[in-house]
ROSE-279574 format. One record per residue (C-alpha): residue number from 1; residue in one letter; x, y, z. Coordinates in steps of 0.1 Angstrom, whole numbers, plus 2048, in hexadecimal, padded with zeros to 3 digits. Example, Ala and Ser with C-alpha at 12.3 -4.5 7.8 and 13.67 -1.06 7.14 Angstrom:
<recs>
+-----+------+-----+-----+-----+
|  nr | rest |   x |   y |   z |
+-----+------+-----+-----+-----+
|   1 |    A | 87B | 7D3 | 84E |
|   2 |    S | 889 | 7F5 | 847 |
+-----+------+-----+-----+-----+
</recs>
This chain:
<recs>
+-----+------+-----+-----+-----+
|  nr | rest |   x |   y |   z |
+-----+------+-----+-----+-----+
|   1 |    M | 7F9 | 8EA | 82B |
|   2 |    D | 7F7 | 903 | 84B |
|   3 |    E | 7E8 | 8E5 | 85F |
|   4 |    L | 7FF | 8CD | 854 |
|   5 |    D | 81E | 8E3 | 85B |
|   6 |    K | 814 | 8E5 | 880 |
|   7 |    I | 816 | 8BF | 884 |
|   8 |    F | 82F | 8B5 | 868 |
|   9 |    A | 84B | 89D | 872 |
|  10 |    D | 86A | 8AA | 860 |
|  11 |    E | 88A | 89B | 857 |
|  12 |    A | 8A1 | 8AC | 86C |
|  13 |    N | 88F | 8A1 | 88D |
|  14 |    Y | 87D | 882 | 87E |
|  15 |    A | 887 | 86A | 894 |
|  16 |    E | 882 | 87D | 8B4 |
|  17 |    E | 85E | 88A | 8A9 |
|  18 |    M | 853 | 867 | 8A1 |
|  19 |    Q | 85F | 85A | 8C3 |
|  20 |    T | 852 | 878 | 8D8 |
|  21 |    R | 834 | 884 | 8C4 |
|  22 |    V | 825 | 86F | 8A9 |
|  23 |    M | 829 | 84A | 8B9 |
|  24 |    P | 81B | 853 | 8D9 |
|  25 |    Y | 7FD | 868 | 8C8 |
|  26 |    I | 7F3 | 84B | 8AF |
|  27 |    N | 7FA | 82C | 8CA |
|  28 |    A | 7E1 | 83E | 8E0 |
|  29 |    R | 7C8 | 839 | 8C5 |
|  30 |    R | 7D2 | 818 | 8B9 |
|  31 |    Y | 7C1 | 7F7 | 8BB |
|  32 |    D | 7CE | 7D5 | 8AB |
|  33 |    G | 7B6 | 7BA | 89F |
|  34 |    Y | 7B1 | 79D | 888 |
|  35 |    V | 794 | 797 | 86F |
|  36 |    A | 78F | 778 | 85C |
|  37 |    G | 79C | 775 | 838 |
|  38 |    Y | 786 | 766 | 81C |
|  39 |    D | 790 | 742 | 826 |
|  40 |    G | 78D | 74B | 84C |
|  41 |    K | 7B3 | 751 | 84F |
|  42 |    P | 7BE | 76C | 868 |
|  43 |    L | 7C7 | 78C | 85C |
|  44 |    H | 7D5 | 7AA | 870 |
|  45 |    Y | 7CC | 7CC | 872 |
|  46 |    V | 7D2 | 7ED | 884 |
|  47 |    R | 7B7 | 806 | 88B |
|  48 |    Y | 7BF | 828 | 897 |
|  49 |    L | 7A0 | 83E | 8A2 |
|  50 |    A | 7A0 | 863 | 89D |
|  51 |    D | 795 | 878 | 8BD |
|  52 |    S | 776 | 886 | 8A5 |
|  53 |    S | 772 | 876 | 881 |
|  54 |    A | 758 | 879 | 865 |
|  55 |    A | 769 | 85F | 84C |
|  56 |    T | 780 | 841 | 84C |
|  57 |    V | 79E | 83C | 83B |
|  58 |    I | 7A9 | 816 | 832 |
|  59 |    I | 7CE | 814 | 829 |
|  60 |    S | 7D4 | 7F6 | 810 |
|  61 |    H | 7FB | 7F3 | 812 |
|  62 |    G | 813 | 7E9 | 7F9 |
|  63 |    F | 82A | 7C9 | 7F2 |
|  64 |    T | 83E | 7BE | 811 |
|  65 |    E | 82F | 7DA | 828 |
|  66 |    S | 81D | 7D9 | 849 |
|  67 |    A | 806 | 7F0 | 85D |
|  68 |    E | 826 | 7FD | 86D |
|  69 |    K | 834 | 80F | 850 |
|  70 |    W | 817 | 828 | 84F |
|  71 |    H | 81C | 838 | 872 |
|  72 |    E | 821 | 85A | 867 |
|  73 |    T | 804 | 859 | 84C |
|  74 |    A | 7EE | 84D | 866 |
|  75 |    Y | 7F6 | 86B | 87F |
|  76 |    Y | 7EF | 887 | 862 |
|  77 |    L | 7CE | 873 | 85B |
|  78 |    L | 7C4 | 870 | 882 |
|  79 |    N | 7CD | 895 | 884 |
|  80 |    G | 7B8 | 89F | 864 |
|  81 |    G | 799 | 88B | 874 |
|  82 |    Y | 799 | 868 | 864 |
|  83 |    D | 798 | 848 | 874 |
|  84 |    V | 7B3 | 832 | 865 |
|  85 |    Y | 7B1 | 80A | 85F |
|  86 |    I | 7CF | 7F9 | 851 |
|  87 |    I | 7CB | 7D4 | 846 |
|  88 |    E | 7EB | 7C1 | 844 |
|  89 |    H | 7E6 | 7AA | 823 |
|  90 |    R | 7E9 | 786 | 825 |
|  91 |    G | 80D | 77B | 825 |
|  92 |    H | 819 | 799 | 834 |
|  93 |    A | 822 | 7A5 | 857 |
|  94 |    L | 80B | 794 | 872 |
|  95 |    S | 7EF | 786 | 858 |
|  96 |    Y | 7EE | 763 | 84C |
|  97 |    R | 80C | 758 | 83A |
|  98 |    S | 80C | 737 | 824 |
|  99 |    V | 832 | 736 | 824 |
| 100 |    A | 847 | 731 | 845 |
| 101 |    D | 864 | 749 | 838 |
| 102 |    K | 859 | 76A | 844 |
| 103 |    T | 86E | 77D | 82C |
| 104 |    L | 85A | 76F | 80F |
| 105 |    T | 83A | 77D | 802 |
| 106 |    H | 826 | 767 | 7EF |
| 107 |    I | 801 | 767 | 7DE |
| 108 |    D | 7F0 | 749 | 7CA |
| 109 |    S | 7D6 | 763 | 7BC |
| 110 |    F | 7D2 | 788 | 7C0 |
| 111 |    D | 7AC | 782 | 7C4 |
| 112 |    E | 7B5 | 775 | 7E7 |
| 113 |    Y | 7C4 | 798 | 7EF |
| 114 |    V | 7A5 | 7A7 | 7E2 |
| 115 |    R | 78A | 791 | 7F2 |
| 116 |    D | 79B | 796 | 812 |
| 117 |    F | 79B | 7BB | 80C |
| 118 |    G | 776 | 7BB | 805 |
| 119 |    L | 76D | 7A8 | 828 |
| 120 |    F | 784 | 7C0 | 836 |
| 121 |    A | 772 | 7DF | 82A |
| 122 |    E | 751 | 7D3 | 832 |
| 123 |    F | 75D | 7CC | 855 |
| 124 |    V | 769 | 7F0 | 856 |
| 125 |    K | 749 | 7FD | 84B |
| 126 |    A | 733 | 7EB | 862 |
| 127 |    E | 74A | 7F5 | 87F |
| 128 |    R | 74F | 81B | 875 |
| 129 |    Q | 72D | 822 | 862 |
| 130 |    N | 73A | 840 | 850 |
| 131 |    E | 74B | 84D | 830 |
| 132 |    Q | 767 | 835 | 825 |
| 133 |    Y | 785 | 840 | 811 |
| 134 |    L | 7A2 | 82C | 804 |
| 135 |    L | 7C7 | 834 | 806 |
| 136 |    A | 7DA | 818 | 7F4 |
| 137 |    H | 7FE | 815 | 7EA |
| 138 |    S | 810 | 802 | 7CD |
| 139 |    M | 7FF | 7DE | 7CF |
| 140 |    G | 7E7 | 7EB | 7E9 |
| 141 |    C | 7D7 | 7FE | 7CB |
| 142 |    A | 7D6 | 7DE | 7B4 |
| 143 |    I | 7C3 | 7CF | 7CF |
| 144 |    G | 7AD | 7EE | 7D5 |
| 145 |    L | 7A5 | 7F4 | 7B1 |
| 146 |    L | 79D | 7D0 | 7A9 |
| 147 |    Y | 785 | 7D3 | 7CA |
| 148 |    L | 774 | 7F5 | 7BD |
| 149 |    E | 76D | 7E4 | 79B |
| 150 |    K | 75A | 7C8 | 7AE |
| 151 |    R | 74B | 7E2 | 7C5 |
| 152 |    P | 74C | 804 | 7B4 |
| 153 |    D | 73B | 819 | 7D2 |
| 154 |    A | 751 | 807 | 7EE |
| 155 |    F | 764 | 828 | 7F1 |
| 156 |    K | 75D | 84C | 7EC |
| 157 |    K | 77F | 858 | 7E7 |
| 158 |    A | 79F | 843 | 7DD |
| 159 |    F | 7C3 | 852 | 7E0 |
| 160 |    L | 7D9 | 83A | 7CC |
| 161 |    S | 7FE | 83D | 7D4 |
| 162 |    S | 818 | 830 | 7B9 |
| 163 |    P | 7FC | 819 | 7AE |
| 164 |    M | 808 | 7F6 | 7A1 |
| 165 |    I | 7F5 | 7F0 | 782 |
| 166 |    M | 815 | 7E0 | 773 |
| 167 |    P | 833 | 7DC | 786 |
| 168 |    S | 856 | 7E4 | 775 |
| 169 |    T | 866 | 7C6 | 768 |
| 170 |    G | 88A | 7D0 | 767 |
| 171 |    G | 88D | 7CD | 741 |
| 172 |    I | 880 | 7AA | 73E |
| 173 |    P | 85F | 7AB | 728 |
| 174 |    A | 840 | 7A5 | 73D |
| 175 |    W | 836 | 787 | 727 |
| 176 |    C | 857 | 778 | 72D |
| 177 |    G | 853 | 77C | 752 |
| 178 |    R | 832 | 76B | 753 |
| 179 |    M | 83E | 74E | 73F |
| 180 |    I | 85C | 74B | 756 |
| 181 |    T | 847 | 74E | 775 |
| 182 |    R | 82D | 735 | 766 |
| 183 |    V | 845 | 71B | 760 |
| 184 |    A | 854 | 71E | 784 |
| 185 |    I | 832 | 71B | 793 |
| 186 |    A | 82C | 6FB | 77C |
| 187 |    F | 84B | 6EE | 78A |
| 188 |    G | 83F | 6F1 | 7B0 |
| 189 |    K | 851 | 711 | 7B5 |
| 190 |    S | 835 | 72A | 7BB |
| 191 |    K | 83E | 72F | 7DD |
| 192 |    K | 865 | 731 | 7D8 |
| 193 |    R | 876 | 753 | 7D7 |
| 194 |    A | 875 | 760 | 7B4 |
| 195 |    F | 896 | 762 | 7A2 |
| 196 |    V | 895 | 78A | 79E |
| 197 |    S | 88F | 78A | 7C3 |
| 198 |    K | 8AC | 78E | 7DD |
| 199 |    A | 8AB | 77D | 7FF |
| 200 |    Y | 8A5 | 797 | 81C |
| 201 |    P | 8C6 | 7A8 | 825 |
| 202 |    G | 8BF | 7AF | 849 |
| 203 |    D | 8C5 | 7D3 | 846 |
| 204 |    E | 8B8 | 7E6 | 828 |
| 205 |    S | 8CC | 800 | 814 |
| 206 |    F | 8BE | 823 | 813 |
| 207 |    S | 8CD | 82A | 7F1 |
| 208 |    D | 8BA | 80B | 7E6 |
| 209 |    S | 89A | 815 | 7F4 |
| 210 |    A | 87B | 822 | 7E2 |
| 211 |    K | 87C | 840 | 7FC |
| 212 |    T | 890 | 860 | 7F8 |
| 213 |    S | 891 | 86A | 81D |
| 214 |    E | 8AB | 857 | 831 |
| 215 |    A | 89A | 861 | 854 |
| 216 |    R | 877 | 852 | 847 |
| 217 |    F | 88A | 834 | 83A |
| 218 |    D | 89E | 82E | 858 |
| 219 |    E | 87C | 830 | 86F |
| 220 |    Y | 86D | 810 | 85D |
| 221 |    N | 88F | 7FD | 854 |
| 222 |    A | 895 | 7FD | 87C |
| 223 |    I | 875 | 7F0 | 882 |
| 224 |    K | 877 | 7D5 | 865 |
| 225 |    R | 898 | 7CC | 872 |
| 226 |    A | 891 | 7C5 | 894 |
| 227 |    N | 871 | 7AE | 88E |
| 228 |    P | 870 | 792 | 876 |
| 229 |    D | 848 | 794 | 871 |
| 230 |    Y | 851 | 7B4 | 85E |
| 231 |    Q | 86C | 7A7 | 848 |
| 232 |    N | 858 | 79E | 829 |
| 233 |    Y | 871 | 7A7 | 80D |
| 234 |    S | 872 | 78C | 7F0 |
| 235 |    C | 858 | 785 | 7D9 |
| 236 |    T | 84E | 75F | 7CE |
| 237 |    Y | 847 | 753 | 7A9 |
| 238 |    G | 824 | 752 | 7B5 |
| 239 |    W | 821 | 778 | 7BE |
| 240 |    V | 836 | 780 | 7A0 |
| 241 |    N | 820 | 76F | 787 |
| 242 |    N | 801 | 77E | 799 |
| 243 |    S | 812 | 7A3 | 794 |
| 244 |    L | 818 | 79F | 773 |
| 245 |    R | 7F4 | 795 | 769 |
| 246 |    V | 7E1 | 7AF | 77F |
| 247 |    K | 7E3 | 7CC | 764 |
| 248 |    K | 7CC | 7B8 | 74C |
| 249 |    K | 7B4 | 7B4 | 768 |
| 250 |    I | 7B2 | 7D9 | 775 |
| 251 |    L | 7B3 | 7E5 | 74F |
| 252 |    K | 79A | 7D0 | 743 |
| 253 |    R | 782 | 7DF | 72A |
| 254 |    G | 766 | 7F1 | 73E |
| 255 |    E | 775 | 7E8 | 761 |
| 256 |    P | 784 | 80C | 76B |
| 257 |    E | 767 | 81B | 75D |
| 258 |    K | 752 | 80D | 779 |
| 259 |    I | 764 | 81C | 797 |
| 260 |    K | 74D | 83A | 7A4 |
| 261 |    A | 767 | 845 | 7BF |
| 262 |    K | 779 | 867 | 7BA |
| 263 |    V | 79F | 85C | 7B2 |
| 264 |    F | 7C0 | 86D | 7B9 |
| 265 |    I | 7DE | 85C | 7AB |
| 266 |    A | 800 | 865 | 7B8 |
| 267 |    I | 81C | 85E | 79F |
| 268 |    A | 841 | 85B | 7AA |
| 269 |    G | 857 | 86C | 793 |
| 270 |    L | 874 | 857 | 79A |
| 271 |    D | 860 | 836 | 79D |
| 272 |    N | 874 | 816 | 790 |
| 273 |    V | 85D | 7FD | 7A2 |
| 274 |    V | 83E | 802 | 78D |
| 275 |    E | 834 | 810 | 769 |
| 276 |    R | 826 | 830 | 764 |
| 277 |    K | 816 | 82D | 743 |
| 278 |    P | 7FA | 814 | 751 |
| 279 |    Q | 7F4 | 82E | 770 |
| 280 |    L | 7EB | 849 | 755 |
| 281 |    E | 7D6 | 830 | 741 |
| 282 |    L | 7C1 | 827 | 75F |
| 283 |    A | 7BF | 84E | 767 |
| 284 |    A | 7B1 | 855 | 748 |
| 285 |    R | 797 | 839 | 74A |
| 286 |    L | 789 | 842 | 76D |
| 287 |    R | 769 | 858 | 772 |
| 288 |    S | 778 | 86E | 789 |
| 289 |    C | 79F | 872 | 78B |
| 290 |    E | 7B9 | 887 | 78E |
| 291 |    Y | 7DF | 882 | 793 |
| 292 |    K | 7FE | 891 | 79A |
| 293 |    L | 821 | 889 | 793 |
| 294 |    Y | 83B | 88E | 7B0 |
| 295 |    E | 85C | 897 | 7A1 |
| 296 |    G | 87A | 88A | 7B6 |
| 297 |    A | 865 | 86F | 7C8 |
| 298 |    K | 86D | 84B | 7C7 |
| 299 |    H | 852 | 832 | 7C9 |
| 300 |    E | 84A | 836 | 7EE |
| 301 |    I | 83D | 85A | 7E9 |
| 302 |    Y | 835 | 85C | 80F |
| 303 |    G | 859 | 856 | 817 |
| 304 |    S | 867 | 873 | 802 |
| 305 |    N | 87A | 88F | 810 |
| 306 |    D | 86A | 8AC | 820 |
| 307 |    A | 85F | 8C2 | 805 |
| 308 |    V | 84F | 8A5 | 7F0 |
| 309 |    A | 842 | 894 | 80F |
| 310 |    K | 830 | 8B4 | 81B |
| 311 |    E | 823 | 8B9 | 7F8 |
| 312 |    Y | 814 | 895 | 7F5 |
| 313 |    F | 806 | 894 | 81D |
| 314 |    T | 7F7 | 8B5 | 812 |
| 315 |    D | 7E6 | 8A9 | 7F3 |
| 316 |    L | 7DA | 889 | 806 |
| 317 |    L | 7C8 | 89C | 820 |
| 318 |    S | 7B9 | 8B8 | 808 |
| 319 |    F | 7AC | 89A | 7F0 |
| 320 |    F | 79B | 889 | 80D |
| 321 |    G | 78F | 8AB | 81B |
| 322 |    S | 780 | 8B9 | 7FA |
+-----+------+-----+-----+-----+
</recs>
């Protein structure tokens, strides 16, 4: 906590601290590149190299996110002595897209994400040749878990933030959601905006967001508003259908038990994006797992008010440093 206190970007001066301290520091250590996905399509990634490191953290971002959403997190990890690699999953940001509308997020199969991620993890391993840790959020956790079930020893440690084992369905039974999306796909609407998804408004509302810190919300909202490449917002029928089927894959008999990594699950107390019960089932079935409930946090725990955010980042650094 003492070390984080020295570098923590507090809400009162957040915009100024990000502009004058955080961004110059991480940009001086930043490299942008591309790797080939499983089908040869280009996937964008960002690499930050610490001044002195003993391990590498690979970040698997969530639905509609990009590498630009992880500035503050990368700053703390770099100062903690970790190299940071962030892949932008296909259909997101600067990576390959199969739909022209940049506000739509589509996938034909989550297996595409997993195959891409596996290639990226191998690329990072060859480039850094040190211990690999996973930091994943929401959809990124589903991707990371499915990969770990195929490669149980790929990461020494995995910090799962608000993992999407099962998305919240807003009162619609999951079976009904699967049926509706399956019918839509059968009628050729796989890449169309799902009926449950709104169009990108151009300027998102803090009150409707998954953060509890307006200062942290404003930082990425401004980036997103100014650049069409970062305006992922809506889901397609194909994406929804896959998200509603991923729980069965992750929690399949014998699969979570394969994972050798030491796991930490961060659970948001006010999460209305993903369901908590499957998170707890996962925790009970993993070989080595601890979990913690962050009271007062919405889905994006890293975007919480100072008290919760500091607790969260302290836990992250302590877990990787243990």
